[in-house]
Residue, then its C-alpha position, 0 to 999 in steps of 0.5 A: m112663402t109666408r108662414h101660415g097664420v102670420r100677418i105681415g105688415l108693411a110700414l112705408g116711411s117718409g122721404a119725398a121723391k125717394g118715396w117712389a122706391h116703395i113701388g119697387v119694394i112692393r114689386a120685388l116683395e110680390a115677386m118673392g111671393v111675400q103676402i102683405h096683410v096690412v099697410s101703414g104709411s107716413s107722408i109719401g109712404a102713405l100715398v104709395g101705401a094707399a094706392y097699393a091697398a086700394g089696388r091702384l098701384d099699377a096706375l100710380e106706377e104708370w103715372v110716376r114713370r112718365l113724370t118729367w121735370r116740367d110735369v113736376l113744376q106744373n103740378m106745383d100750385i104755388s100760393l103764399q097763403g094757407g100755411g104753405f107754398i103749395h096747395g097740393d090740389k094739383v098733386m092730388q088730381v091724378f090720385r083723386r081720379h083713382v080713389e074718389g069716394e074710397t074710404i080707408e075702412g072700405l079697402s080690401r087690404p087694411f091701411a092706415a096713414v100717419a099725420t100730425d096735429l099742428h097745434t098739439g104735436q099729437e100723432v094722429w092715426l087715420r084708420e077711417g074716413s076719406l082715403l084721399e083726405g087721409v093721404r093729403a093730410s099725411i103728405a102736408l110737409p110744413g112750409l111746403f104743402t098747406p095743412l089739411r083741416h080734418g074735423d076740428r084739427w089742422l093736420v100736417d105731415g106724419g113724418l114729423v112724429n113717426p117717419v116709419p110707422v112700425s108701431l101703427c103696423r103692429a097696432m093693426g095686427a101685424d105679427v111681422v113688420i117689414a119697414v122701409n126707411l128712406n132716410d137711413d143714408i141722408l147724411k152719408k155724403r160719401r155714399a152720395r158721391e159713389q152713386p152715379a149722378p142723375r142725368p142732367l137736363p139739357a142746359k136750355v131746358e133746365a134754364d127755361l124751367w127755372e125761369q118759368f118757376s121763378q116767374r110764377v113765384s115773382e108774380l104771386v109775391n109782387a101781388q101780395v108783398d112789396k119787397l120779399n126775397l124768396p130764393l125758392l130754387r137756387n140760382n147758384r147751383d153750388a149753394p142750397g136754395l130755400l127748399d133745400v134748406v127747409l126740406g133738408s133740415l126736416y129730413i135731418m130731424q126725421d132721420r134722428l127721430t126714425r133712429s130713436r123710434m125704431a130702436g124703441d119698436p124695431p121692425d123685424i126686417t128693415l129695408s133701406p134703399r140707397l138714395a142719398h143722391i136723390g134730391l128731395m123734389e126730384f120726383h121725375l127720377a122715378e125709373e131710377v128710384i123704383a129700380v133702387g127699391e127693387a134692388t134693395v129687396e133683391r139684395l136682402a132676399p136671403a134675410i127676408r126668407d129667413v125671417l118669413g120662412 
């Protein structure tokens, strides 16, 4: 349904666990017959975008749909060294199996990831080199994932400077840009209450998982620090834990930055999945989040056809 000669770009934004919605968006766009020519991604958008550009989206989707809470916790290779609580090696293991040796410039569909220079704050566009390293740099959320050494730079999450990389898509030659903003409703608590709550884990299973995670953290802390209180995960379910505060604060800033950047360089189509009810680390809710991504495209299908037709 794309006009002849028009290059369509897809800019996939940051958003932690909400990022699985990108899979649903891509599936729904494909079902409409929309041909994507170039892809840019920031943070989780870089991971999904890279899988798509490499022709590995099926494998990624199959994996994320099987994720459980236990899998999420087991993939957290916790460390108190290296500039982050999580090394990120386990997170990337599955991705590595499918893209080992792939280069960004060697992909059949043009792709680029956004990262941030930790020391200068400069926006870094990764358009060549190792695909695996490009994605790993883009998802290095400060304080959570350790930074990545890339040449003479330390790189962290691209969402710090360009949460929805519309400008990168245009620089790659896109005539029309479809942007996916995962944080549009992050502050809209009313909408979160209107959404159906995710099904809770059985009490015993949840308690066991919290205990396992806390024990792993405690062992690391006790080995390196005499006295340190790290409430990584909330014991009081009514109060935010450390991860909630740190990540929530980052995404509030990203929401403001996204609004500013998209006002200066607006996409032709903006897709904003309604995901305020999804926690930032709830990667095990892939089924629900992917469905929300699909529904977003279906809801805006007439507008999409109008722009692209």
